[in-house]
Structures are given as C-alpha cells and as structure tokens.
C-alpha positions as CSV (number, residue, x, y, z in Angstrom):
1,M,-43.0,21.8,-15.2
2,E,-40.9,24.9,-15.8
3,K,-37.1,24.9,-16.1
4,Q,-35.5,27.2,-13.6
5,I,-32.0,28.5,-13.8
6,L,-30.3,28.9,-10.4
7,Q,-27.5,31.3,-10.1
8,I,-25.3,31.0,-7.0
9,E,-23.2,34.0,-6.0
10,S,-23.1,35.3,-9.5
11,I,-21.5,32.1,-10.9
12,Q,-22.8,30.6,-14.0
13,A,-23.8,26.9,-14.1
14,S,-21.0,26.2,-16.7
15,E,-18.4,27.6,-14.3
16,V,-19.8,25.4,-11.4
17,L,-19.7,22.4,-13.7
18,G,-16.1,23.2,-14.7
19,R,-15.0,23.5,-11.1
20,L,-16.8,20.2,-10.3
21,D,-15.0,18.5,-13.2
22,K,-11.6,19.8,-11.9
23,L,-12.4,18.5,-8.4
24,E,-13.4,15.1,-9.8
25,N,-10.2,14.9,-11.8
26,A,-8.1,15.8,-8.7
27,I,-9.9,13.2,-6.6
28,L,-9.4,10.5,-9.3
29,A,-5.7,11.4,-9.6
30,L,-5.3,11.1,-5.8
31,C,-7.0,7.7,-5.8
32,E,-4.7,6.5,-8.6
33,N,-1.6,7.7,-6.8
34,K,-2.7,5.9,-3.6
35,K,-3.5,2.7,-5.6
36,S,-0.2,2.6,-7.4
37,E,1.7,3.4,-4.2
38,T,-0.1,0.5,-2.5
39,D,0.5,-1.9,-5.4
40,K,4.2,-0.9,-5.4
41,N,4.6,-1.6,-1.6
42,T,2.6,-4.8,-1.8
43,S,4.7,-6.4,-4.6
44,E,8.1,-5.0,-3.7
45,L,10.7,-7.7,-3.1
46,I,13.3,-7.2,-0.5
47,T,16.4,-9.1,0.5
48,R,17.1,-11.4,3.4
49,N,19.3,-8.8,5.1
50,E,16.5,-6.2,4.8
51,V,14.0,-8.5,6.2
52,S,16.2,-9.5,9.2
53,E,16.7,-5.8,10.0
54,I,12.9,-5.1,9.7
55,L,12.0,-8.0,11.9
56,R,15.0,-7.6,14.1
57,V,15.9,-11.3,13.9
58,S,19.0,-13.1,12.8
59,L,19.5,-14.6,9.4
60,V,19.4,-18.0,11.0
61,T,16.0,-17.3,12.6
62,L,14.7,-15.9,9.3
63,N,15.8,-19.1,7.5
64,D,14.1,-21.2,10.2
65,W,10.9,-19.2,9.9
66,T,11.0,-19.7,6.1
67,K,11.5,-23.4,6.4
68,K,8.6,-23.6,8.8
69,G,6.4,-21.8,6.4
70,L,5.9,-18.8,8.7
71,L,7.3,-16.4,6.0
72,P,7.1,-17.3,2.3
73,A,10.3,-16.7,0.3
74,Y,10.8,-16.3,-3.4
75,K,13.9,-17.5,-5.2
76,C,15.5,-15.9,-8.2
77,G,18.6,-17.8,-9.2
78,N,20.7,-18.2,-6.0
79,R,19.1,-15.3,-4.3
80,V,16.2,-15.3,-1.8
81,Y,13.6,-12.5,-1.7
82,Y,10.5,-11.7,0.4
83,K,7.5,-9.6,-0.3
84,R,7.4,-6.4,1.8
85,S,3.6,-6.9,2.4
86,E,4.2,-10.4,3.8
87,V,7.1,-9.2,6.0
88,T,4.8,-6.5,7.4
89,E,2.2,-9.1,8.2
90,A,4.8,-11.3,9.9
91,L,5.9,-8.2,11.9
92,K,2.3,-7.7,13.1
93,K,2.1,-11.4,14.1
94,K,5.4,-11.2,15.9
95,G,4.1,-8.2,17.8
96,A,0.9,-10.0,18.7
97,V,2.9,-13.0,20.0
98,Y,5.0,-10.7,22.3
99,G,1.9,-8.6,23.3
100,N,3.0,-5.5,21.4
101,Q,-0.2,-4.9,19.4
C-alpha cells in the first residue's frame, strides 16, 4: 500500500492540521464557557425579595411554600437564600399549574 499525499487548494497538510487544532481549541473554549456559565447560574443563591419578584408572589406566600417544601431554602445565619435553578424550576411548575406552559 502506497502513501499518498493529498494537497487541497494549494494548502499543505500541516496548515490544515494547524487550522483544525485552532478550531478544536475554539470549540473547547466555548464548551468550557457554557459549562461555567451554567454552573454559576445553577449554584447562585438569591434572596427572598429577589425570589418573590421572580415568582411574582408575596413574601408570605414564599414563606408558606418554603414551609410546605415546595421551594427549598438555605439559611446562612439569620438570612434565607434560594438557589436560582430551584426557583426557575418552581416558576415552571407555577406556570404549569396556571396553564402557562
């Protein structure tokens, strides 16, 4: 079996490999950025006031939902926080209950 060198549009194989490496690195960088952005949004803690604004409910309703276990809360000292990802999920469930899918 003979080795054959294929030249595409006057571009050397080393140049094609170099371009493919750059493309691969760019794709990996985009994937890493998306992953870190997703991780940041998933673990971001937000306050009760922010959650009540997002869900468009009163602080009393938010407290009631937390006590019923509908929305898990995380305490840090005297303060109460919620995970943004869990709030987003609760918002989807709230929309499903009211038929706003």
